[in-house]
N, C-alpha and C positions, 0 to 999 in steps of 0.2 A: 612634272615626270620628264625625264630625260626623251621619251619618245613622242613626246606631244607637242606641236608646234602652234601657236595661238595666230591664227590666221586674219580674224577680225572679231571685233566687239561692236555691239550695237545698243545704244542707249540715247533714248530722246532728250536727256538734261547733258547738254554740253560740257559742263565740269565732270559728270559722272564718267564721261565717255572719256574725255581726255586723260582722268586719271586711270580709267581701266586699259586704258592703251598704254600708257605709261608702265603699270604694273605688270602688265602681261608680255611686253613687247610685241602687241599684236600689230600687223602689218598695216591694218585699214581701222578706222572706226566707222561707224554709221548712225546716223541719227533715227532710221527706222529700221528693224529687222527685215521687212519686207524685202527692202534694199539690199541688204546684206546676203540674203539667201538668192536672190535674183544674180547677183553679181559673183559670189564666190562660190567654189567648189569646196564644201565642207563635208567630213565624214561623221562627226557628231557636233552637237551644239548643247550648251549649257543653258538650260532655261532656267533664270534665277532674277524676275523683274522683282520691284518695291512690292507690288500688289498681285496676290493670288487669283484674281478675278482676269488678268491677263493670261494664265497658264494655258488654259483651254487653246485658246486662239493662235498662241505661239508654238505649243507642241503639233496642233494639226498645219500649221504652215510650215514646220519644220519636216514632219513626216511627209507633207506634199514634196517637198524639194529633196526629198530621199535621204535625211540625215537622220542618224541616231540620235537619241536624247539621253541626256542627263538633267534630271530636275530636281530642285530643291523640294524639302515638304513643308508645307501641306502642297499636295501635286493639285487639288482641286476643291471646289467648293461642295460638289456632289457625287455621288455615284454616278449619275448620268453623264457627267462630264468624262469621269473615268472610263466607263463603259464607251465612249466615244472615241476616247484616246486610243484605249487598248484596241478596239475593232481595228481601228484606222492601222494601227501597228502591225495588226496581225497579218493586214493585208499587203504590208511590203514584203 
């Protein structure tokens, strides 16, 4: 999208992170999304890890950092996880 700048990507896999930086043109790459959220001012984060069991923790961290979320399906393993995420998002 013309109106989107990729500021940073986070991936614990070094090769995957480097590939994502090149493909997106991101300014920074982080091994930890916690570090990325702490150091960058982001409007929206695309949550798309390789494993669904990480979505809830990542989404809650992004919401805590004040970021909007785009998440690939499936979003969660359970209705409880979805409720937790939507309840936190409603507080934002």
